[in-house]
C-alpha positions in Angstrom: 0.0 0.0 0.0 1.3 3.5 -0.9 1.2 5.9 2.0 1.7 9.6 2.0 4.0 11.7 4.2 3.3 15.3 4.9 5.7 18.1 5.4 5.1 21.7 6.4 7.8 24.4 6.6 7.3 27.8 7.9 9.2 31.0 8.3 9.5 32.1 11.9 10.5 35.6 13.1 12.3 35.5 16.4 12.5 38.5 18.7 12.8 37.3 22.3 13.2 40.2 24.7 15.7 38.3 26.9 17.8 35.2 26.7 16.9 31.9 28.4 19.7 30.4 30.4 19.5 26.9 32.0 21.3 27.0 35.3 22.2 24.5 37.9 23.5 24.8 41.4 27.0 23.6 40.3 29.4 25.9 38.5 31.5 24.2 35.8 34.8 25.8 34.9 36.7 24.7 31.8 40.2 26.3 31.5 40.4 26.8 27.7 43.7 28.0 26.3 43.9 29.0 22.7 47.0 29.3 20.6 47.3 30.1 16.9 50.3 28.6 15.0 52.3 30.4 12.3 50.4 28.6 9.5 47.0 29.7 10.9 46.0 26.5 12.8 43.9 27.3 15.9 44.8 25.1 18.8 42.6 24.8 21.9 43.9 22.9 24.9 42.2 21.9 28.2 44.5 20.3 30.7 42.6 17.8 32.9 44.4 15.2 35.1 41.3 13.4 36.4 41.9 10.3 34.3 45.0 9.2 32.3 43.4 9.7 28.8 43.5 12.3 26.1 41.1 13.2 23.3 42.1 15.0 20.1 39.6 16.5 17.7 40.4 18.2 14.4 37.5 20.2 13.0 37.7 21.5 9.4 35.6 24.6 8.5 33.8 22.8 5.6 30.5 21.1 5.3 27.9 20.6 2.6 27.1 24.3 2.7 30.5 24.9 1.0 29.7 22.6 -2.0 28.7 24.0 -5.4 25.9 22.8 -7.6 26.9 19.7 -9.6 29.5 18.7 -7.0 27.5 17.8 -3.9 28.6 15.1 -1.4 32.3 16.2 -1.4 32.4 17.1 2.3 31.0 13.7 3.3 33.1 11.9 0.8 36.2 13.3 2.5 35.1 11.9 5.8 35.7 8.5 4.2 38.7 9.5 2.1 40.6 10.7 5.2 41.0 7.0 6.4 42.5 5.8 3.1 46.1 6.5 4.0 48.6 9.3 3.6 52.4 9.6 2.9 53.5 7.7 6.1 50.2 5.9 7.1 48.8 3.0 5.0 45.2 2.4 4.0 43.0 1.9 7.1 46.2 1.9 9.3 44.8 4.8 11.2 42.0 2.6 12.5 44.4 -0.2 13.5 46.9 2.0 15.2 44.3 3.7 17.4 42.4 0.5 18.3 45.6 -1.5 18.9 46.6 1.1 21.5 43.3 1.0 23.4 41.7 3.9 21.7 38.5 4.9 19.9 38.0 7.1 16.9 35.5 8.4 14.3 34.6 11.3 12.0 31.4 13.1 11.3 30.0 15.5 8.6 27.2 18.0 8.6 26.2 21.1 6.7 28.6 23.3 8.6 31.8 21.3 9.5 33.7 18.0 9.2 35.5 16.6 12.3 37.8 13.8 13.1 38.6 12.6 16.7 40.3 10.0 18.7 40.5 9.1 22.4 43.6 7.3 23.7 45.6 6.6 26.8 47.6 9.7 27.6 50.9 8.1 26.8 49.8 7.8 23.2 49.2 11.6 22.6 52.1 11.8 20.1 50.5 9.0 18.1 47.2 10.8 17.7 49.0 14.1 16.7 51.2 12.3 14.2 48.3 10.5 12.5 46.2 13.7 12.2 49.1 15.8 10.9 50.1 13.3 8.3 46.7 13.2 6.7 46.3 16.9 6.9 49.7 17.3 5.1 49.6 14.4 2.6 46.3 12.6 2.2 46.4 9.9 -0.5 44.0 11.4 -3.1 44.1 9.1 -6.1 41.7 7.4 -8.5 41.8 4.1 -6.6 40.8 5.6 -3.3 38.2 7.9 -4.9 36.5 5.1 -6.7 36.5 2.9 -3.6 35.1 5.5 -1.3 32.7 6.8 -3.8 31.1 3.4 -4.0 31.0 3.2 -0.2 29.2 6.6 0.0 26.7 5.6 -2.7 25.9 2.4 -0.9 25.4 4.4 2.3 22.9 6.6 0.4 21.1 3.5 -1.0 20.7 2.0 2.5 20.0 5.2 4.5 18.0 7.3 2.0 16.8 5.7 -1.2 15.7 2.3 0.2 14.7 3.2 3.8 11.2 4.1 5.1 11.0 7.9 5.3 14.7 7.9 4.1 14.4 10.8 1.8 12.4 12.9 4.2 15.3 15.3 5.1 16.5 15.7 1.5 13.0 16.6 0.1 12.3 18.8 3.1 15.6 20.7 2.6 15.0 21.2 -1.1 11.6 22.7 -0.4 12.4 24.6 2.7 15.5 26.6 1.5 16.1 28.8 -1.5 19.9 29.2 -1.2 21.9 26.2 -2.3 24.0 26.2 0.8 21.4 24.3 2.9 19.1 23.3 0.0 20.8 19.9 -0.6 21.5 16.9 1.5 25.0 16.3 3.0 25.3 12.9 1.4 25.1 14.3 -2.1 23.4 13.0 -5.2 24.4 9.9 -7.1 25.0 11.9 -10.3 27.3 14.4 -8.6 29.3 11.6 -6.9 29.7 9.8 -10.2 30.8 13.0 -11.9 33.6 13.7 -9.3 37.1 13.6 -10.8 40.4 13.2 -9.0 41.2 16.8 -9.9 37.9 17.9 -8.3 38.7 16.1 -5.1 42.3 17.2 -5.0 41.2 20.8 -5.4 38.6 20.4 -2.6 41.3 19.0 -0.3 43.8 21.7 -1.0 41.2 24.5 -0.4 39.5 23.2 2.8 41.8 20.7 4.5 44.4 23.4 5.2 45.7 24.3 8.7 44.3 27.8 8.4 40.9 26.3 7.9 41.0 23.9 10.9 40.8 23.9 14.7 42.7 21.3 16.8 41.3 20.7 20.2 43.2 18.6 22.8 41.6 17.7 26.2 43.0 15.4 28.9 46.0 14.3 30.9 49.0 16.2 29.5 51.2 19.1 30.4 50.2 22.1 28.3 53.7 23.3 27.4 54.9 19.9 26.3 51.7 19.2 24.4 51.9 22.5 22.5 55.5 21.8 21.6 54.5 18.4 20.1 51.6 20.0 18.2 54.0 22.6 16.7 56.5 19.8 15.8 53.9 17.9 13.7 51.6 20.7 12.4 53.4 24.0 12.1 55.3 23.1 9.0 52.2 22.2 7.0 51.8 24.9 4.4 49.0 27.5 4.8 46.6 27.8 1.8 44.5 30.7 0.5 41.5 31.3 2.8 38.3 29.8 1.2 35.6 32.1 0.1 32.8 32.1 2.8 29.6 30.5 1.4 26.5 32.6 0.9 24.0 31.4 3.6 21.4 34.2 3.2 17.8 33.3 2.7 15.2 35.6 1.0 12.1 36.4 3.0 9.5 33.7 2.5 6.0 35.0 2.0 3.8 32.0 1.1 3.3 28.4 2.2 5.0 25.6 0.4 3.6 22.2 0.3 4.1 18.9 -1.6 3.3 15.2 -1.2 5.0 12.0 -2.2 4.2 8.3 -2.2 6.6 6.2 -0.1 6.2 2.6 -0.9 8.4 1.6 2.0 6.5 3.5 4.7 3.9 1.6 6.7 2.5 4.6 8.5 1.7 8.2 7.4 4.1 10.8 8.7 3.5 14.5 9.1 6.6 16.8 9.3 6.4 20.5 10.0 9.4 22.8 9.7 9.8 26.5 10.5 12.8 28.6 9.3 14.4 30.1 12.4 17.8 31.6 13.0 21.5 30.7 13.4 22.7 28.8 16.4 24.9 30.1 19.2 22.5 32.9 19.8 20.3 33.7 22.8 17.1 33.1 20.8 18.4 29.7 19.5 18.8 28.5 23.1 15.3 29.7 23.9 14.1 27.6 21.0 16.0 24.5 22.4 14.1 25.0 25.6 10.8 25.4 23.7 11.5 22.2 21.6 11.8 20.2 24.8 8.6 21.6 26.2 6.6 21.3 23.0 7.8 17.9 21.7 10.6 16.6 24.0 13.5 17.7 21.7 13.9 14.2 20.3 14.4 12.7 16.9 16.8 15.2 15.4 16.0 17.7 12.6 14.3 15.3 10.2 13.9 12.1 12.2 10.9 10.3 13.5 12.1 9.4 17.0 9.9 9.9 20.0 9.9 13.0 22.1 9.7 13.4 25.8 6.7 11.6 27.3 5.8 14.7 29.4 6.0 17.1 26.4 2.9 18.9 25.4 2.6 17.3 22.0 3.1 13.8 23.4 0.6 14.4 26.2 -2.0 15.8 23.8 -1.6 13.8 20.6 -0.1 10.5 21.8 -1.7 9.9 25.2 -4.9 11.9 25.3 -6.1 11.9 21.6 -4.2 8.7 20.6 -3.6 10.2 17.1 0.1 9.3 16.7 2.6 6.5 17.3 5.3 9.0 18.0 5.9 12.8 17.9 8.8 15.1 18.6 10.1 18.6 18.1 13.6 19.7 17.6 15.6 23.0 17.1 18.4 22.4 14.6 21.5 24.4 15.2 23.3 25.7 12.0 25.6 28.6 11.3 23.1 29.9 8.8 19.3 29.9 8.9 18.2 27.0 11.0 15.0 25.1 11.4 12.5 24.1 14.1 10.9 20.7 13.3 7.9 18.8 14.4 7.6 15.2 13.2 4.7 12.9 13.9 4.1 9.3 12.8 0.3 8.7 12.6 -1.8 5.8 14.0 -3.9 3.9 11.4 -7.0 5.7 10.1 -5.9 9.1 11.5 -5.9 11.9 8.9 -2.9 14.0 8.4 -4.8 17.3 8.4 -6.2 16.4 11.8 -2.7 16.0 13.2 -1.6 19.2 11.6 -4.5 21.1 13.1 -3.7 19.6 16.6 -0.1 20.7 16.3 -1.1 24.2 15.4 -3.5 24.3 18.3 -0.5 23.7 20.6 1.5 26.3 18.9 -1.4 28.8 19.2 -1.5 27.9 22.9 2.2 28.9 23.2 1.4 32.2 21.5 -1.3 33.0 24.0 0.3 31.8 27.2 3.6 32.5 29.0 5.7 29.4 29.4 6.5 28.5 33.0 9.8 26.6 33.4 10.6 25.8 36.9 14.1 24.5 36.3 15.4 27.7 34.6 16.2 31.0 36.1 17.2 34.4 34.8 20.6 35.6 36.0 20.3 37.3 39.3 17.0 35.8 40.4 16.6 33.9 43.6 16.7 30.0 43.3 13.1 29.7 44.1 11.9 32.1 41.4 10.3 30.6 38.2 11.3 31.8 34.8 8.4 33.0 32.7 9.2 33.0 28.9 7.1 34.9 26.5 6.7 32.5 23.6 4.4 34.8 21.6 7.5 36.2 19.9 8.6 32.8 18.6 5.5 32.5 16.4 4.0 35.7 15.0 0.2 36.2 15.3 -1.6 34.2 12.6 -2.5 36.4 9.6 -4.8 33.9 7.9 -8.3 33.0 8.7 -7.5 29.3 9.4 -5.3 30.3 12.3 -2.1 28.8 10.7 1.1 30.8 10.8 2.4 32.3 7.6 4.0 29.2 6.2 6.1 27.5 3.6 4.5 24.0 3.3 5.6 20.6 2.0 3.6 17.5 1.5 5.6 14.4 0.8 
């Protein structure tokens, strides 16, 4: 049976009068020290002798937002390429050396950055720095490695997107939600673009973005700062600086009308309704207010596009899952990005429940937030007494409805 999934995306204007700060009775102090090497590499160290371990993280200022049309998927492709060997480290040897020395490691990619990290016993700090520096300096970018990892990424797409229930939800939603190409395409890239990638394309991408002046190395754990910094300089400071990449355009034009589309998903066994509002960049006071709101409204679970369940005490869960028994799961999530972000509500419906009824019920809860001040007992404004309760005016998070059906001014997707 073919089942429909529904997406709604809306523009949201944010103008909170004050920030929302979650506070606890315990003050946490992290002694961050930052150094910049001669080649532009930023180094952040946190010396902590509580346990005899160290963790190294190298973050490159490149994600799918830096890709150009016709060459999508490069940022994620490099997450795989970076384990294919370098001048002094063989193919997959990075894995073996870390694991054989009692460590753990991985890498991740999103729209805004790519990072690589390892945790090891503290006496293996030099090993971690050696491995990271060697691939930053001399990654093996050749046809054999490109073909091998291109096939791996394409299979990852087949499993995770093309042949999975609701798998293309995020990709379709992004395409409809955004106008600017930076966030309009999925991080994993398209099959056609991956097939079109040449060795010259990949080498150029590596030279531009995998340079020391486009990276941050963070070291935390059991070490002496002066000695660790000397070792970092030994392995990284002679890596040549490259021209600074051109910052991507992340601006979004004002959205003035609802956008909506629908799609048959032959693999889905239950209808899904997904609603998304354009919001604002992360690391801002209003974004943290949205994170609090996401937990109150839908539990903050499931990620930007996922269908995971939210908190059982959240408003949407209480109303739609427990009281009305309309959904199998429902969550809301505030996605943090460096450009225009998103606030998502995702619901998987019970049999014989109409998508429009779930939409209406979600908007009712949003309207309730517009009309009522949100009382959060666990949060306090700076300077207030511990027993005082924070009152957050949520009306500013969603503007007053301007349409007769009480829905916000929206961009809508039905899939």
